[in-house]
N, C-alpha and C positions, 0 to 999 in steps of 0.2 A: 497587422493594421487593426485598430480598434474598430467596433460598429460605428460609433458616431463619425469617424473619418470616412469610412467606407461609404456611407450614405451620400456624404457631397460627391466623392469621386463618381460613385454610379449615376447620379444625376448628370454629371458632366458628360458620360459615354451615352446615356438614355436620350439626349436633349432632342435630337431629330425625331427618332421613334416617337416621343412623347409629344412633341409639336405636332406631327402627323395624325397621332389618335386624337387628339383633342380637337383639331380643327375640322377632321373627318368625321367626328362624331361616332368613334369606335368604341366608345366605353358604356356598357349597357347601363349600369347605374345612373350615370349623368344623364342618360336619355331618359331613364325612369323618373327623375325628379330632384337628383342632387344639385344640379346646376340651378335650377328654379328655386329650390330652397335657400339657398345662400344668396342668390340675387334679391328674393322677396325679402329676407331677413334684413338685407343692407337697406334696399329701396325704404322700407318702412319708416327707417330712421330720417329719411331726408336728407343725407349728408352733403355739406358744401365741400369736405376734402376726406378722402379715403386714402388709406395707408394698406397695401397689399403685401402682406408678408410671407414670402415663398411663392411669388406670383407667376412662377414658370413663364410661359409664352405670352401671357397678358390677356387671357380671354376674358377674365372676371372683371378688370378694369374697364375693358373695352363695352363689356355688357353693362355694368353699372354706369358707366358715363353716358352710355346711349339712353338709359332709363331715368337717369336723374339729372345729368348735365352736371354733376360735380366734378371738381379737380381732383387729380389722384396721383400717387405716387406708388410704385410698385419696387420691392427688392426681392432678389434672389442669388444664391450662391453660386448659380452655373450660368457662365457668361454667355453661353451658346442660347440659353432660354432668355436672357435678358435681351441679347440681340434680336433676337426673333419677336419680342413684345415691341422693343422700339421700333423695327421695321415696320410692324403692323399698325403703329399708333404713334407716330411722331409727335402728337400734341401733348402726350402725358409723359412723364418722367419715369425711366425703369434703370434702377442702378444695380450693379453686380456686387453683393456685398454677403458674406455668409455671416450665419447666426451669432457666432462668437464676436464677430466686429460689431455688429449692432448691438449686441448686449453691453459689449464694453463702453461703447459711446453712441447712443441712439440719435444724436444731433447731427452726426456727420452727414452732410448733403441731403437731408431729409424734411427738417424743419420740423414745425409742432402743429397743435391745434388741430388735430383730426378727429371728426367725428365719429368715425368708424375706422378701426384696425381690423382686417380681417386675417384669419389663418385657415386656408381652405384646403384641408388635407395637406397640411405642412407642417405639422407637430409632430415628428414621428422619431425623433431623438429621446433620451431618457431624461436629462437635465433639461428641462424647459421652463422652470420658475424664473432663472435670470432673464430670459428672452422675453417672458410675459411681463416681468417687472419693467423692462425698458420700454416695452411697447406702451404699457400704461402711462409711463411719463410723457408721452407725446399726445395724450388726449386732451381734448376740450374738458371741461367741467363736466359737462353731461354727456360726454362720450362714451363708446362702447367697445370693447373687444368682441368679435364674434368668430367662434371656431366652430368649423365642420369637421370631422374625423368619422373613421369608420366606427358603425355600431359595436359595442362590445358585448352585444347579447346579454342574456338572464343576468342578473346580479349572481356573483360568485361562481359562476361557470368553469372560467379560466383563471389563471394566474398572470399577474404582470410579468413581461420579459420579453426579449428580443425574438422577434418573428423573421420571416424571409419573404420576400414578395419576389418572384421569379418569372412574372408576366407569361407565364404559359397560355392564357387565354390568347394572347397574340401569336399564335402557331405560325412559324416561318420567319420571325423578326429577330434579328439580333439584339437581345435586350441584355444589358448587364442586370444581375439580380440585385436587390437592395435590402438591407435590414432595416427594420423597421421596428419600435418599440410599442407593445400592446398594454394598454391601460384598461383596467375594470373602470366601470361607472364611479365606484366609490374613491378608486384613486385619482380619477379626474377631479374630484370634489377636493381630494386632499391637496394635489399640487396647485389648482386654482388657489385656494386659501393660503398656501404657502407663499404664493405670488401677490399676496394682499387684493385679490378679486372675489368679489360676490358675484354669485349666479343669480342672474335677474331672472332667466327665462331658459327653459329646458324643451327641445324639440326632437321629435323622433319621424322624421320624413321617412314615408311608406308607400309601398307600392305592392299590388298582389298579395296582400297579407303577409309582408315581410318587411323588416324594418331596413331601409336604406343606409342610413347615416345617424351619427348623433350630432346635434346641433346646440352649441351652448352660447346663449348671450350673457355676457359679464360685464362688471364696471369695478372700479376701484372700491375697496371697503371705505365707507365713509368714517373718516376721523371723529 
């Protein structure tokens, strides 16, 4: 099985554990500031419509709607996660859709005219340019894509490539290991440009002297 397919299957298996970890506040980096970082970045733009790609159990939509009152749509490839999101928030729309299907036809069941499209720790496969291009086609003219991901560390310190998350921090839980694709900062710049996106702003949320994440706000390159 290739790494791309294993990502989706592992999330299917981990759905219950992940939902508990998020809702019980068990992830230290989220408590330290990554949740607030993405919330603030989205709320600053005052969206009327939000699309959360890789929405998981839906926490981000619930939080953004609570802060801004916007309408929202979430998509995720794991049906168990989408179902958990729908159960917690019947007022908004949560669809089960894998990334390949979205990239092939982003209009199916989703609509358009989104002011913000969020990818919060949800871009962990290698070939993401088609997905980002599809997302950009759903934006309003002034809309933005906001990405939060693992901080890549000092420039040039590592090489791009597949890594494995084994969730060992959750001792005693039955987690399936998940492969994920690491990108250096310069590689993020390249893949965004390949997707037709300009970087409008880059943020590096930090706590206790260490970088928590990389947050990128981008928009389609002006013709």
